[in-house]
Steps between C-alpha positions, in 0.01 A plus 500: 500500500301447815638826644397687189151350515465607862612852417253517215222389730601770748485767230165375375358497852631851560349630179170325573494654845566845359224458243263380769578803715445730202168334425390531862596869504317559175196318631506707820532818297202402287292429812607832650408690184164321490437592864576869440277505194222328697525764775460778242194327353352448846547870578312588180231245589459659842455845345233368264326313783495815715330695220245225440426476873442875522262482201309184605162546662170681472656835406519602133870586535707303250862397535590746222322784680678419826837484321434836330403654833825374652728607215326825403320633811481859364364451151354807331169325424454396863553172685398180317332395827187655648507619859299195606740264322800674655359440849434134419843446343722691742312474831358147475689298240852643537536407871372155410758465222786624719401259776469217246852568368646503852320185615556303179872584508525420872330160475696391193837610639419342838428171323828519307699577815335217696566255218865603494529488879339154530657385170182356350241639258195426717567754775242780501371727777142390435569127488725468805290698745682836496198681358276329757726621781499852360124482467468398864698805607275726295178334624604546863541874441170526309300323772676625813606841373211677671549326836820337626725643228357852513817656652715332235279640224532847654881477486556334161192641325474380136812284532347269762338260252804452270736463796273243666481301176879527465545362852268207425674421171845527660411263784358245256802520270747453785311198635474349152873539437590345835275201443576431133878555499746258656878507456465752221259284301131579456257213451226595257258252658570636848465855376161441338367301795629755750346776289164320504523460878596864557225615264247286687611641835482856369157420353381367837604817683351709219175308548499595867544865405219474245277348771569803718436750219184708475283514188689786335840343566373161383385645167833675453697186587299286258582715198853571621576128529415441133751761386420819316640837395156663520575693818817660365555854625798731521488453880549123465783559253664738748473231771616192310692655209820595688532152653448327165731747323782438749466123454505537121802733512685247715425206266771569234763486775384145581569369148867413552430319825210304352718394206766383743248313717398298194837323542433425867566690822859375532586614147329835562710549814821429308392754239494768768127510577417551871240224479313542828479877474392471138222255588376733773485794258321289237243374753428851630468631144248229405300550819490879455388486137244225557366643825447850364337360185261275692409785736362722223378247243408182689587152383625496140669169431715326239662815353822410680520152350369558147711803408850383605448152356393635160798733493746224589381310196550810288816673626661249735565494875745793528347716773667814368242492224233283658417740785440817291318296235278349771413847629394616153305189403338470843372858477365444149336170593324645804376803304368268229324284760352813657369620163340159439341508847338835418375399155393136532193566718452874431361716651583285807857400583650155552765472774842490340611208718251279316658589165857430614396172667316385185820548300757410764341175623529311169847651448613367838373153411688521170823578688447204733432260212797633306734451798380140534573438133135437408507777241762512230493878450 
């Protein structure tokens, strides 16, 4: 009788385990389907945001007129846009929109990659000093480009500024990783404190460069430091666009490694991930995307922490879906912030970094309170 009872318990346990596995697979499938559907919606949202950004401003061109001009450029009754509106839309606003899409995607994906690499949701290029390091590299070129760095400018031409910002961001990221990570574990407190220290050091050296700047450079640096897409040109896109595009193209190939790192570096190694090489590629990718973005737009913060965190709540932590979704939502969010910056104090323009900081600061505090258990959300 006892043997029979034991056998029955074994069968029950086996059935319960099978049911549990089926439920987990079903749950994972539901999350995957939700993630794919969310990516489709985000792609549609980005298309709508692009149209609204092209139609927002002092011009009379409406979103419908811009869409008609795109879809039916050779209409029999003529273009729905006047010649003046076409110049405004395609020569002024379109470069701004393209740059906004690239930078928004780059900052959001960089935040998602850093959060996966450090295995905590508070890692962000702007918060941990990476953007400050990239900014220092760009400021050095802006101030010294006509003197000490003149030969370098002659060789690299338009790529000097993005490459200098990339070098600054890469150096900061490498130092941060060395300081904050020990025996494969990253301390969030150490990371944030090290990021503050590195940001302060970069700010000190940037201050020295600002002190050496002339009046014209000082005016440019002031507006550049607040972050803006106002100076978008096709030349800037040609300089920073390829670097950002390469980093974005590389990001989907990081998804499997980031998912494995969530289990720890030892587990990732046993799963066949070359951990050290993978970390090097991820760090270079983040530095390239952040550095090129900072070089052409200045300091735009909090996109990298707000976007990935919102998406994790919606579609889960699977980086196969999180990274492309972050690129789409980051682009839409930055374009929306840019449209607000152009409208809120029209005909003047508010720096876009002020808009993102006004939204991102409270959101960051909410994340901190939620992690401490002070908010039951």
